[in-house]
C-alpha positions in Angstrom: -18.1 75.6 53.8 -20.2 73.6 56.3 -20.0 69.8 56.7 -23.1 69.1 54.5 -21.7 71.0 51.6 -18.3 69.4 52.0 -19.9 65.9 52.2 -22.0 66.7 49.1 -19.0 67.9 47.2 -16.9 64.9 48.2 -19.7 62.5 47.1 -20.0 64.3 43.7 -16.2 64.1 43.2 -16.2 60.4 44.3 -19.0 59.6 41.8 -17.2 61.5 39.1 -13.9 59.8 39.7 -15.7 56.4 39.9 -17.5 57.0 36.6 -14.2 58.3 35.0 -12.3 55.2 36.2 -15.0 52.9 34.8 -14.8 54.8 31.5 -11.0 54.5 31.4 -11.1 50.8 32.2 -13.6 50.2 29.5 -11.5 52.1 27.0 -8.4 50.2 28.0 -10.3 46.9 27.7 -11.6 47.8 24.3 -8.1 48.8 23.1 -6.6 45.6 24.5 -9.2 43.6 22.6 -8.4 45.5 19.4 -4.7 45.0 19.9 -5.2 41.2 20.4 -7.4 41.0 17.3 -4.8 42.9 15.2 -2.0 40.7 16.5 -4.0 37.6 15.5 -4.7 39.0 12.1 -1.1 39.8 11.6 -0.1 36.3 12.5 -2.7 34.9 10.1 -1.4 37.1 7.3 2.2 36.0 8.0 1.2 32.4 7.9 -0.8 32.9 4.7 2.2 34.7 3.1 4.4 31.8 4.0 2.0 29.4 2.4 1.8 31.6 -0.8 5.6 31.8 -1.0 5.9 28.0 -0.9 3.2 27.7 -3.5 5.0 30.3 -5.7 8.2 28.4 -5.4 6.5 25.1 -6.3 4.8 26.7 -9.4 8.0 28.4 -10.5 9.9 25.1 -10.2 7.1 23.3 -12.1 7.4 25.8 -14.9 11.2 25.4 -15.0 10.8 21.6 -15.1 8.3 21.8 -17.8 10.5 24.1 -19.9 13.5 21.7 -19.4 11.4 18.7 -20.4 10.3 20.6 -23.6 13.9 21.3 -24.4 15.0 17.8 -23.8 12.1 16.4 -25.8 12.8 18.8 -28.7 16.5 17.9 -28.7 15.7 14.2 -28.7 13.3 14.6 -31.6 16.0 16.5 -33.6 18.7 14.0 -32.9 16.4 11.1 -33.8 15.5 12.8 -37.1 19.1 13.4 -37.9 20.0 9.7 -37.2 17.1 8.4 -39.3 17.3 11.0 -42.0 
């Protein structure tokens, strides 16, 4: 192999490796961006779940309080009827 062929082969290999490296770096950058996006989405979901759990507990407690008030009101109505009747 003469020096011109060797130089030509080395230039082709260098260009191939340079393009391959650019492709790999681009792919790595894209995947890093996707990972960051998914991590942010996961964090938002966890925050939203926490908010929904708090809301669920409040609604559940409000339902329990309402039922207890209904029971107390009914009991007071019955006892007042028994006293007056």
